[in-house]
Each structure stands twice: as structure tokens, then as C-alpha cells.
C-alpha positions in Angstrom: 29.9 31.5 7.9 30.9 35.0 8.9 30.1 35.3 12.6 31.2 38.9 13.0 27.7 40.3 12.7 26.5 38.0 15.5 29.6 38.8 17.6 28.9 42.6 17.2 25.2 42.1 18.2 26.3 40.1 21.2 28.8 42.7 22.2 25.9 45.3 22.2 23.8 43.3 24.7 23.5 44.1 28.4 25.3 40.8 29.2 28.5 42.0 27.5 28.5 45.4 29.2 31.9 46.2 30.6 33.6 43.3 28.9 36.7 44.1 26.7 37.1 42.8 23.2 39.1 39.8 24.2 36.6 38.8 26.9 33.7 39.2 24.5 35.4 37.1 21.9 36.3 34.4 24.4 32.7 34.2 25.7 31.3 34.3 22.2 33.4 31.2 21.3 31.5 29.2 23.9 28.0 29.9 22.4 25.9 28.3 19.8 23.5 30.4 17.6 20.0 29.0 17.4 17.0 30.1 15.4 13.4 29.5 16.3 10.1 30.1 14.5 7.2 31.7 16.3 5.4 29.4 18.7 8.4 27.2 19.5 9.8 26.2 22.8 13.2 27.4 23.9 12.9 25.3 27.0 10.1 23.9 29.2 9.5 24.1 32.9 10.9 20.9 34.4 13.5 20.3 31.8 17.2 20.2 32.9 18.6 23.7 33.2 21.7 23.3 31.1 22.3 26.7 29.5 22.1 30.5 29.6 20.3 32.1 26.6 20.7 35.6 25.1 18.0 36.9 22.8 19.4 38.7 19.8 16.2 39.1 17.8 12.5 38.5 18.5 10.4 38.1 21.6 10.1 35.3 24.1 7.3 34.7 26.7 8.5 33.3 30.0 5.7 31.5 32.0 5.3 29.3 35.0 2.4 27.0 35.6 0.8 28.5 32.5 1.0 32.1 33.9 3.0 34.7 32.0 5.9 36.1 34.1 7.5 38.2 31.5 7.9 38.9 27.8 11.6 39.4 26.9 13.1 40.9 23.8 16.5 41.5 22.2 19.4 41.7 24.7 17.5 39.8 27.5 19.0 36.8 29.2 17.0 33.6 29.8 17.8 30.6 32.0 20.1 32.6 34.3 18.9 30.7 37.3 20.7 27.6 35.9 23.9 29.6 36.2 23.4 30.8 39.7 21.7 27.8 41.3 22.3 24.2 40.8 18.7 23.5 40.3 18.1 20.2 38.5 15.2 21.5 36.4 14.0 24.7 34.7 11.6 26.8 36.9 9.8 28.3 33.9 8.9 27.7 30.2 10.2 30.0 27.5 8.2 30.1 24.2 8.9 32.3 21.2 6.2 34.8 20.3 8.0 35.8 17.1 10.9 34.4 15.1 13.9 34.4 17.4 17.6 34.3 17.0 19.4 33.4 20.3 22.7 32.5 21.6 23.0 29.4 23.8 25.8 29.4 26.4 26.3 25.9 27.8 26.1 25.9 31.6 29.2 23.7 32.2 31.4 26.2 30.3 30.0 29.1 32.3 30.3 27.3 35.6 33.9 26.4 34.8 34.6 30.1 34.2 32.9 31.0 37.5 34.8 28.4 39.5 38.1 29.7 38.1 37.3 33.2 39.3 37.6 34.5 35.8 37.2 38.4 35.8 35.0 38.2 32.8 32.7 35.9 34.6 32.5 38.4 37.5 31.4 41.1 35.0 28.8 38.7 33.5 27.4 37.8 36.9 27.1 41.5 37.7 25.3 42.2 34.4 22.9 39.3 35.0 22.2 40.6 38.6 21.3 44.0 37.1 18.9 42.3 34.6 17.4 40.2 37.4 17.0 43.3 39.6 15.2 45.1 36.8 12.8 42.1 36.4 12.2 42.0 40.1 11.4 45.7 40.2 8.9 45.3 37.3 7.3 42.3 39.0 7.0 44.3 42.3 5.3 47.1 40.4 2.9 44.6 38.7 2.1 42.9 42.0 2.0 45.9 44.3 0.6 48.3 41.7 2.4 51.5 42.8 2.0 51.0 46.5 -1.8 50.6 46.6 -1.6 47.2 48.2 -0.3 46.0 51.5 2.9 43.9 51.6 0.9 40.9 52.8 -1.5 41.3 49.8 1.5 41.6 47.4 3.1 38.5 48.8 -0.2 36.5 48.4 -0.5 37.7 44.8 3.1 36.9 44.1 2.7 33.3 45.5 -0.3 32.8 43.2 1.6 34.0 40.2 4.7 31.9 40.7 3.4 28.9 42.5 
């Protein structure tokens, strides 16, 4: 199977921003391509957090306790908390809304790269932090609604949303 088209699509994702060709190729070698039909689970809240996912095609709903936290599309990362925190279980559920093509990066490989202080991993962590900051800003806007609520009200709403 010719993997060049997948490699090129991965290279265009926010996760790969700033990586050189060798770093992208090395990281791509670690991943597994997976396809999902609409309505399928990528992972469930409470399952072991064993991998980072990148969506190449399709849309995925991320929810916690049955409440939608985000709908993510091509280029988005899923399961990044399993990379940053040694949580034993997933904190959310990811369900496909459409047919999805994703790349699964096993956590042990990424943690090994992180512990070796690999420069490519520093770039990846930076790129994930930027995606997480964007999500936090969107969630803040959703909860606070453009500054019309007090901080205390926003915190109360946020706690209700994420448990």
C-alpha cells in the first residue's frame, strides 16, 4: 500500500507544523491508520488512555458524561491528555459523526520520544498546546458568552459541563 498520500495529509496537520521532512517521516512510522464508519467509537470515557489520535477525514464528537464538549474535524488531535498526563483512563468519549480516517500514535512510543528530549517531540508538544489553548478559548467563549456572565457563574457552568 502506498502511504505517501497519508504521509502528505499528516504533514499538513497542525500537529506536524514546524517539523522537518525527516521528523515527519519518523513520527509517521509510529502511527497506524484506522477507518471508522459514522456512529462508531474511537474511544470511551473510562477506557485506558493509550494513544494520541489525529483526524485526517471526517468529524468526531467529544463528550463527557453524555454532554458534548467539542466537535472536531480534519487536523484535530484527540486523546492528547494521555500524552501529557499519566491518567489511567480516558476523560471523555470520542464518537464519529461521519466516516473518519484517523492516525493512531501509540502512547508508549510518544512518551519514549518525550523522555529522550527529542526535538521533534518538543515541537509536537508545542503544537498540541496550541490546539488545547484554542479549545480552551472556545470553551471559555461558550461558557462566559462574550463576558456577559461573572467568573463565578462561568465556573459553575463549566463544572456542570465537565463534571
